[in-house]
C-alpha positions in Angstrom: 33.3 -18.1 41.9 35.9 -20.9 41.5 37.1 -20.3 45.1 33.6 -20.9 46.5 32.6 -24.4 47.6 30.5 -26.3 45.0 27.4 -28.2 46.2 28.2 -31.7 47.3 26.3 -34.7 45.9 26.6 -38.5 46.2 27.9 -39.0 42.6 31.6 -39.1 41.8 32.4 -35.8 40.3 36.2 -36.0 40.7 36.8 -37.2 37.2 33.9 -35.2 35.7 35.3 -31.7 36.6 38.7 -32.8 35.3 37.8 -34.3 32.0 35.3 -31.5 30.9 34.5 -32.8 27.4 32.3 -35.6 26.3 30.3 -37.1 23.4 26.6 -37.4 23.4 25.1 -40.0 21.0 21.4 -40.0 19.9 20.7 -43.2 18.0 17.5 -45.0 17.3 14.9 -45.9 14.7 14.5 -42.2 14.0 17.8 -42.4 12.0 15.9 -44.0 9.2 13.3 -41.2 8.5 16.3 -38.9 9.2 14.3 -35.8 10.0 14.7 -35.3 13.8 14.6 -37.7 16.7 11.1 -36.3 17.6 9.7 -37.2 14.2 7.2 -39.7 15.6 5.8 -36.9 17.8 6.0 -34.0 15.3 4.3 -35.9 12.6 1.9 -37.8 14.9 3.0 -41.1 13.5 1.0 -44.1 14.9 2.8 -47.3 16.0 1.7 -49.3 12.9 3.2 -46.8 10.5 6.4 -46.3 12.6 6.9 -50.0 12.5 8.4 -49.8 9.0 11.5 -48.3 10.6 11.8 -51.2 13.1 11.4 -53.7 10.3 14.2 -52.2 8.3 16.7 -51.2 11.0 20.0 -52.8 9.9 23.1 -50.7 10.7 25.4 -52.9 8.7 28.3 -50.4 8.7 28.3 -50.0 12.5 31.8 -50.1 14.0 31.9 -48.7 17.6 35.7 -48.6 17.4 35.5 -46.0 14.7 33.1 -43.9 16.9 35.4 -44.3 19.9 38.4 -43.3 17.9 36.6 -40.2 16.6 35.6 -39.1 20.1 39.1 -39.8 21.6 40.7 -38.0 18.6 38.6 -34.9 19.4 39.8 -34.9 23.0 36.6 -36.2 24.5 37.0 -38.1 27.7 33.6 -39.7 28.2 30.4 -40.6 26.3 26.7 -40.8 26.9 24.5 -42.9 24.6 20.7 -43.2 24.3 19.9 -46.7 25.5 16.3 -45.8 24.8 14.9 -42.5 23.5 11.2 -41.4 23.7 10.2 -43.6 20.8 10.8 -46.6 23.2 13.3 -48.5 21.0 16.1 -50.2 23.0 19.7 -50.5 21.8 20.4 -53.6 24.0 18.8 -57.0 24.4 16.4 -56.1 27.2 14.6 -59.1 28.8 11.5 -56.9 29.3 10.5 -56.1 25.7 10.6 -57.2 22.1 10.9 -53.6 21.0 14.7 -53.9 20.8 17.5 -54.1 18.4 17.9 -57.9 18.7 14.5 -58.3 17.1 15.3 -56.1 14.1 17.1 -57.3 10.9 20.4 -56.3 12.5 19.7 -58.9 15.3 22.6 -58.0 17.6 23.2 -55.9 20.7 24.5 -52.5 20.0 25.2 -51.2 23.5 27.7 -53.8 24.8 30.2 -53.5 21.9 29.9 -49.7 22.2 30.7 -49.7 25.9 33.6 -52.0 25.3 35.0 -49.9 22.5 34.9 -46.6 24.4 36.2 -48.1 27.6 39.2 -49.7 25.7 40.2 -46.1 24.8 40.1 -44.9 28.4 36.8 -43.2 28.2 34.0 -43.1 30.9 30.6 -44.6 30.1 27.2 -43.0 30.4 23.7 -43.9 29.4 20.7 -41.7 28.5 17.5 -43.5 29.3 14.2 -41.9 28.5 11.5 -41.8 31.2 9.1 -41.4 28.3 8.0 -44.2 26.1 5.7 -43.6 23.1 5.5 -47.3 22.2 4.7 -48.9 25.5 1.0 -50.0 25.7 0.7 -48.8 29.3 2.2 -45.4 28.9 -0.7 -43.0 29.4 -1.2 -40.8 26.3 -0.5 -37.1 27.2 -0.2 -33.8 25.4 3.3 -34.5 24.0 2.5 -38.1 22.9 2.3 -38.8 19.2 -1.3 -39.9 19.6 -2.4 -36.8 21.6 -4.9 -35.8 18.9 -6.3 -39.3 18.3 -10.1 -39.2 18.4 -10.1 -42.3 20.7 -7.4 -40.9 23.1 -9.6 -41.2 26.2 -10.8 -44.6 25.4 -7.3 -45.8 24.7 -6.1 -44.4 28.0 -8.8 -46.4 29.9 -6.9 -49.6 29.0 -3.5 -48.2 30.0 -1.9 -48.5 33.5 0.9 -46.1 34.2 1.9 -48.2 37.3 2.7 -51.2 35.0 4.8 -48.9 32.9 6.6 -47.7 35.9 7.6 -51.3 36.8 8.9 -51.7 33.2 10.9 -48.4 33.4 12.4 -49.3 36.8 13.2 -52.8 35.5 15.1 -51.5 32.5 17.1 -49.1 34.6 18.1 -52.0 36.8 19.2 -53.9 33.6 21.4 -51.0 32.5 23.0 -50.7 35.9 23.8 -54.4 36.3 24.8 -55.7 32.9 27.5 -53.3 31.7 29.8 -52.8 34.6 30.5 -49.4 36.2 28.3 -46.7 34.7 29.7 -43.2 35.3 26.8 -41.1 34.1 23.1 -41.7 34.0 20.7 -39.3 32.2 17.0 -39.9 32.9 15.1 -37.7 30.6 12.6 -36.0 31.1 9.8 -34.7 33.4 6.9 -32.4 32.6 4.3 -32.5 35.4 2.6 -29.2 34.6 2.5 -29.6 30.8 -1.1 -30.2 29.7 -3.3 -33.1 30.4 -1.6 -36.2 31.9 1.7 -34.4 32.3 4.3 -36.5 34.0 6.7 -36.0 36.9 8.0 -37.7 40.0 4.6 -39.3 40.9 4.2 -40.8 37.4 7.8 -42.2 37.4 7.9 -43.0 41.1 11.1 -41.0 41.1 12.0 -41.4 44.8 12.0 -45.2 44.5 13.9 -45.1 41.2 16.5 -42.8 42.8 17.0 -45.3 45.6 17.4 -48.1 43.2 20.0 -46.2 41.2 22.0 -45.3 44.3 21.8 -48.9 45.5 23.1 -50.4 42.3 25.6 -47.7 41.3 26.3 -45.4 44.3 28.8 -43.2 42.6 27.1 -42.7 39.2 26.5 -39.1 38.3 22.8 -38.5 37.9 21.2 -35.7 35.9 18.4 -33.4 37.1 15.4 -34.4 35.1 13.5 -36.8 37.4 11.6 -34.0 39.0 13.3 -34.4 42.4 14.5 -31.5 44.5 17.7 -33.1 45.7 18.0 -36.4 43.7 20.6 -35.1 41.2 24.3 -34.5 40.9 24.6 -32.3 37.8 22.5 -29.6 36.2 22.1 -29.9 32.4 21.2 -26.8 30.4 20.2 -27.9 26.9 21.0 -25.9 23.7 21.8 -22.7 25.5 25.0 -21.3 27.1 24.6 -19.9 30.6 25.9 -16.4 31.3 27.8 -17.6 34.4 28.4 -20.6 36.7 25.0 -22.2 37.4 23.8 -21.8 40.9 21.0 -23.4 43.0 19.9 -21.5 46.1 22.9 -19.2 45.7 25.4 -22.0 45.6 27.5 -23.1 42.6 26.6 -26.6 41.3 28.3 -29.1 39.0 26.9 -28.6 35.5 27.1 -29.7 31.9 25.9 -27.9 28.8 24.5 -30.4 26.2 24.8 -29.1 22.7 24.4 -30.3 19.1 26.5 -29.8 16.0 23.3 -28.7 14.2 19.7 -28.2 15.2 18.9 -31.9 15.7 20.0 -34.6 18.2 19.2 -37.5 15.9 20.5 -37.9 12.4 18.8 -35.2 10.2 19.9 -35.6 6.6 18.6 -32.2 5.4 19.3 -30.0 8.5 21.7 -27.2 7.5 22.5 -25.1 10.6 25.8 -26.7 11.4 28.1 -24.9 13.7 31.7 -24.3 12.6 34.8 -25.7 14.3 35.6 -22.3 15.6 32.1 -21.9 17.1 32.3 -25.2 18.8 35.8 -24.5 20.3 34.6 -21.2 21.6 31.6 -22.9 23.1 33.9 -25.4 24.9 36.2 -22.7 26.2 33.2 -20.6 27.3 31.7 -23.5 29.1 34.8 -24.4 31.1 35.4 -20.7 31.8 32.1 -20.8 33.8 33.0 -24.0 35.6 31.0 -26.4 33.4 31.4 -29.4 31.1 30.4 -29.7 27.4 28.6 -32.8 26.1 28.6 -32.5 22.3 26.1 -34.6 20.4 26.4 -36.8 17.3 23.5 -38.5 15.5 24.7 -41.7 13.6 23.0 -42.7 10.4 20.7 -45.7 9.9 23.7 -47.7 8.5 25.7 -47.0 11.7 28.1 -44.3 10.6 28.8 -40.9 12.0 27.7 -38.0 9.7 30.6 -36.8 7.6 29.9 -33.2 8.8 30.3 -34.3 12.4 33.5 -36.2 11.6 35.0 -33.2 9.9 34.3 -31.0 13.0 35.5 -33.6 15.4 38.8 -33.7 13.6 39.0 -29.9 13.7 38.4 -29.8 17.4 40.9 -32.6 17.9 43.6 -30.6 16.1 43.0 -27.7 18.4 42.8 -29.8 21.6 46.1 -31.5 20.8 47.9 -28.1 21.4 45.4 -26.5 23.7 44.0 -29.3 25.8 45.7 -28.2 29.0 43.6 -25.0 29.0 40.5 -27.3 29.2 41.3 -30.5 31.2 41.4 -29.9 35.0 40.4 -26.3 34.4 37.6 -24.2 35.7 36.5 -20.6 36.2 39.2 -18.2 37.2 39.3 -16.6 40.6 37.4 -13.3 40.8 40.6 -11.3 41.3 41.4 -11.8 37.6 39.4 -9.6 35.3 38.4 -11.0 32.0 40.1 -9.1 29.1 37.9 -7.8 26.3 36.7 -10.5 23.8 38.3 -13.3 25.8 37.5 -16.1 28.2 39.6 -17.2 31.2 40.2 -20.7 32.3 42.2 -21.6 35.4 44.0 -24.8 36.6 43.9 -24.7 40.4 46.6 -27.4 40.6 49.2 -25.8 38.4 48.0 -22.3 39.2 48.2 -21.4 35.5 45.7 -19.0 33.9 44.6 -19.4 30.3 43.4 -16.5 28.2 41.3 -17.7 25.3 41.3 -14.9 22.7 38.0 -14.9 20.8 38.8 -11.8 18.8 42.4 -11.2 18.0 43.5 -7.6 18.9 46.0 -5.4 17.2 49.3 -6.0 19.0 48.2 -5.3 22.6 46.0 -7.2 25.0 45.3 -5.4 28.3 45.2 -7.2 31.6 43.5 -5.0 34.2 44.9 -5.3 37.7 47.4 -8.1 36.8 50.7 -6.2 37.8 52.8 -8.3 40.2 50.8 -11.5 39.4 52.3 -12.7 36.1 55.8 -14.1 36.0 55.8 -15.3 32.3 53.5 -15.6 29.3 53.5 -17.8 26.2 51.3 -18.8 23.3 50.1 -22.3 24.3 50.1 -23.6 20.7 53.9 -23.5 20.4 55.3 -22.3 23.8 56.6 -19.1 22.2 57.2 -16.2 24.6 54.7 -13.3 24.8 56.2 -10.2 26.2 54.6 -8.7 29.3 55.0 -5.0 29.8 53.5 -2.1 31.7 52.0 1.0 30.2 53.9 4.3 29.9 52.4 7.2 31.7 51.2 8.6 28.4 49.6 5.3 27.4 48.0 4.9 30.8 46.4 8.3 30.6 45.2 7.7 27.1 43.8 4.2 28.0 42.5 5.3 31.4 44.5 2.5 32.8 45.5 1.9 36.4 49.0 1.5 37.8 48.3 -2.3 38.3 47.5 -3.0 34.6 49.7 -5.1 32.3 49.9 -5.4 28.5 50.6 -8.5 26.5 52.6 -7.8 23.3 51.0 -10.0 20.6 52.1 -10.6 17.0 50.1 -8.6 14.5 49.0 -11.8 12.7 47.0 -14.3 14.8 48.7 -17.7 15.1 47.2 -20.5 13.0 44.5 -21.6 15.5 40.7 -21.3 15.6 41.1 -19.8 19.1 44.5 -18.7 20.3 45.3 -19.3 23.9 47.9 -17.4 26.1 49.2 -19.3 29.0 50.1 -17.2 32.0 52.5 -18.5 34.7 51.6 -16.7 37.8 54.1 -15.3 40.3 55.1 -17.9 42.8 53.5 -20.8 40.8 55.5 -23.7 39.2 
């Protein structure tokens, strides 16, 4: 797959397919109830009740430098933050609404200092901006709106004008793309045209015009695929699932990014317990890159502006692994089809250095078989410490017992796995530097 051309798009993907690993940040008023970013929807909370979170939003411990350090320490190269989630609350001082952080007890912009902190550490900048807005008075109530079961739903909708909301939506996107310098990624989330009454898609967002505005203001921004446009996107974004292979559209590989959470929630969820281990997260990262994709891993800060201690622990664990194994991730992609994937492993490939990386998910007893690799491998080493791994062939007896072919190789591994969540073997190919 990696030797096939990838679908071209207007956005600048040159850095994206090199950096591979980013931080997603979901932050809003929902950090105060602390029971899922869709709490307003799930519990059908009306605006007048939800207002108590706005009136008490005061993240006094917020230090974006600490967040940026945690991301950079984990080996992340870019970040994407929710400028506004579906609840409608804005993290910057928008001129188009009072439903924003500068009107809360905190009283200051959150987005600008965050952008500056991450940029100062060499990281790319991305915004997630919800197409949906459960607070705006002109947003037509539909079947996923918190007030979907309100007895006066139809009467309430008669006073709402979706076209006025569209102008608000477009105006806020214009603010985001003109106030904060170069924006590298823009997530517009999400469309649901066939989902119940008053479902919304390209017509309800005026997506073609919004797309033209985005390209006019930031021609090279990478745009996700959730505006309900056939061609107006740069990256595909599978959410909370791992694809079985490189994602294709019309039979052609595309640039893609898996977005995943540490636990089962995007926003801060105090009592949610299904947290993934460091090892699971590292395997997820390697699996994603082995299929030509990026991983965008989410944190949900608390109402006081800190990252959850469980997230920080895992970020430190990933960072320790990336310090020694990052070159099996950065600049890497799916291996050419000629290289068979060994059992319980994933392969990543750096086309510039022409080195192959074997991520060993289940440590074998002494031998790792490489089917069809004879004549292709000049040298092998453990990436963690650059210690040599012997490369041998099979004896005739072994070959018969293993049903191996004459072109197979064997890596002689230590009996005990090295001290790493996922061990990686670096293969220097014949004729490569």
